[in-house]
N, C-alpha and C positions, 0 to 999 in steps of 0.2 A: 505483648512486650516491645520493646524498642528492636530495631533491626541490629544484627551483630556489626560491629566496627570492623572496615576491609583489613585484611593483613597489613602489615608493615611493607613499605616497599621493599622490592625485591633487589638485592646488589645487582650490579651491572653486568656481572658475568651470567647471572640467573636469570634465562629467558622469560619473558614475561607472557603468558598464552590467554588468548581469549577463546571460548568456547561460543561458537556461533551456531544458532540452528535458523534454517531457511522454513519459512512455513509450507511452502511448497514451490520446488524448482522447477516448475514446469511455467510458473506465470513469468512474462518478460521482466515485470517490475523489480520482482524479488531475485530474480538472475541477476540484472544488474546491480542491484544492491549489494548482493554476496559478493560480488567481484569488486565492488568499491571496498567493501569494508575487508577482503583480504588484501585489495591493493595498499590501501592506506597504511594497514596493521604490518604489512611487512616492511612498507618504508619507512614504518616507526620502528622499526627491530623486533617486532612481536611475531609470535608464533599464533596464527588464527586456526583454530581446529574448525572444520564444517562438518555438518549434518542436515539431513533434509527431514523434516516432521511428514512430508507427504499429506498436509491437511488434516492430519490427525494430532489431537491433542494429546493422547495416551503417548502416542509417538513422540511427541516433543518434551514430554514430560521425561521419558525414557533416557532421550538423552542429554536434558538436563541433569539427571542423575547421575549419568555416567560422566560427564564433565566433573560434577562435583567430587565423585570418587577418585577421578585422576587428577585433583588438586588445580584447575586451573586459577587464575587470577581473576577472570571476569565472566561472566554468562550472559549473552546477547540472544535474544529470539525476537523474532515477528510472531506475536502471540496468536494461538487458535483459539482460543477462549478465555474470556476475561477470569473465570473461574476457576477453568481446569487448569490452565497456566499458571494460576496463583500458587498451585500446589508445590511447582517445581520453584517458583521465582523466591516463595518463603523459604524454601529447602537452601536456598542459596545463601538469604542472609543469616539465616541458622547456622551455616559453615562459613560465614565471615564473607562471603564471596558477594561482591556487588551484582545487581542483575539490572541489566538495561532491556527496557520494553521497547522495540523499534517498531515506528508504523503501527502499535497497537497498543492498547493499556491492560492491565490485569488487576483484578480484585487484593491486589495487596501493595506492599510498596514496592516501587521501582523508581528508576531514573529514566524518565521517556525522553525518546529522540523520533522526529518524525514531523510530520506535518497536523495540522489539526483539520481531521475530516469532515467537522460540521463547516469548515471554511470551502474545503472542497466541493461539498455539495451545494453549499452556497454560491460558491462561484458558477457552477452549471446553471443553478436557477437564475442568477442574474443575467446571463447569457441569454438564456431562453425567453427570459423576459421581453428581453430586446428584440428577437428574432421570429418568435412563434406569432401567427397571423390571429386575429379576434376571434375569439373562441376555440383557440388552437387545443389539441389535443396529443396527447404522447403516451407510449408504452414505456414503461421501468424496468430493467434488467438488473439484478443484483448479485453481490456475493454472498457467501453464508451468511445465514440470518442469526446465527451467535456470536460471529465477531461484532467487535466494537466496531469496527469499519462501517460495517452495514447501519449499526444504531445512528452512528453518528451522519453518515453521508445522508441516510432518510431525514434526518433532523434537519441538513443544510437544505436541501430540495425543499421544503416547506415554506423557504421563502418565496419560491416561485407562486404561490397561492396567495402570500401577501401581497405581491405585487401586481400579481395577475388574476383578481378572482375569477374572470372569466375561463381560464384556461383548465382542463380535466385530464386526470391521469385515466386510462381506459382498463390498465391492468398491471399489476406487478408481478414479477414471476423469478425466483431464485434459482439462477443457473449456476451457482457457486463460483461465479466470476470468469466461467471457461467459456472460449470460443465455439466448440462443437454443441455445448447443451443451448448455446445461445442461438446457433443456428436452428435449432430443432424446435425451440420455442419461437423463434419468428417465423419459420415455416407455418407453425401451426395457428400465429396470430393473422398471417395474410389471408388464412382461410376464414378466419372470423371478421375481420375487419377490413372494410370495403375501401375506408380513409383515414387516416391519422397524419399528423404532420412531423413528428419525430420520435425517435428511440433514443432514451437515456440510459446508458449504462453507468453503475457504479466502476466499472475498470475497463480499460482498453480493450482487451482479449474478448471480453462480451461484446463491445461497441463493435469489433471486426467480423465478429461472429454474425452480429446484423447485419452488415454491411454486406457478406458476402452471400447471405439470405435474400436480402433485398436485391442485390445483382442478379440472382440466379431466375428471380421471378419479374424481373425487369420494371421492379418498382421502387429503385434507388431515387430516381430523380424527384426532386422537390420534398425528399424527406429528410430532416435534420437527423443526425446521427452525433451524440456526443457521448466521449467517454472520461475517464480518468487516469491519467499515469504520464502519458507521452514517452511511452517507448519508441523504439526506432520505425517500428512495423506500423504504428500507428501514423506518426509523423510523416511517414512517405506516403501513408492514406490520404493524409488530408494534403499533403501537396500532390496528390494525384488527382484530387476533387471529389474523393470517395466519402470517406470519414470527415464529418463538418469540422469538429473542434473537439481538443482534450484537455482535460484540465492538468497540466505537467506537475509532475512530482520529481523532483530533482533527486534520483536515486542516488547519484555521485556525491551528493552534498550530504544526503542523510548518512552515507557510508562513512565518508570524513568526520562528521559527527559524533558517530559512534567512538571511533577511534581518539577523537578529541577527549572525549568522557574517559576512555581507557588509558591515554596517558594521565590525566588527573590521578586517576586510581593509582598507576605505577610511581606517579611523584608523591604517594601518600596521602591525598586528599581525603580527609574524613566524609562519610555519607554526607554530612550536613553542607559540604561545600561542594558537592556534585548536583548541577542544575539542570533541569530539562532543557534541550534543546529543540525550538521549534522551525522547521524549514517550511517557508508558504510556499502556496500553491498559485499557477497563473495560467490562464487560458491561451492557449495556442490554437491560431486559425491560420487559414492558406495565407493571409497576409504577413504574417510574422514567421512562418514554418522555418523557411532558410535559414533563419538564425540560430534554430536549435537543433536541427539535424547534425550539423558536426559536432557538437556537445555530446548528444546522445550516442552518435555513432561510436565515439572514443570509448564510451563507458561499454558499450553492446559486445 
């Protein structure tokens, strides 16, 4: 069945409410994203309600259902699972509430706001293709494997093997994108692999955990470590010459785009006029990191 139409625009004196669910408020990128949504929402005169899914799709759907019961005007979440989150997303549409899937997709109708995660992986691949030595090797740290982020960033990294068939991935490990789990995995890898040229991580938290493990073992020198997100800790690590690079994800720009969609809903735009908004990634290295630190500090 076609999604239900959004409710008519609210009168000016009736507050417009956004129900926001952060995927997990421990991740620096998602913290910056949540702050941006709240900031731009409040600047637009909206009420932004905030909840934390704590990386659990059942908790996420429970929050969505609570927002529906409270009669919010828009629900926006960073989906934990394409199929699981779709249960809550479809319930939004069924109740006439638009659903925005932010930096992730669901298996039902949604307005998507965020980056192209295939592009994020492809940007890493392009950088590595240029800097890895002949017959280079790397180890791969991933986010949770049920997330669409994992699937698409893996797809993007495949470009590396097309550009550089001599390169080999030695191992892949799911660390849920967490620094502590990444540290533990890299400590184990250091016992197994005498040599490797790079550690590639699907987010900066895992990349920074890898840096710490390499530093503790006095193995950081000569190892390329690249992440995704471009949070302030990652940028400072790049500045210090530890983390090599990050595919910068503009959390502030994504948050602003979420509220831009909400403004359209508030103005009475029907579903067919609500378009996806794609925010591009960009590789940040030591050469240009100084330009980005002030931008990210402001949103941290």
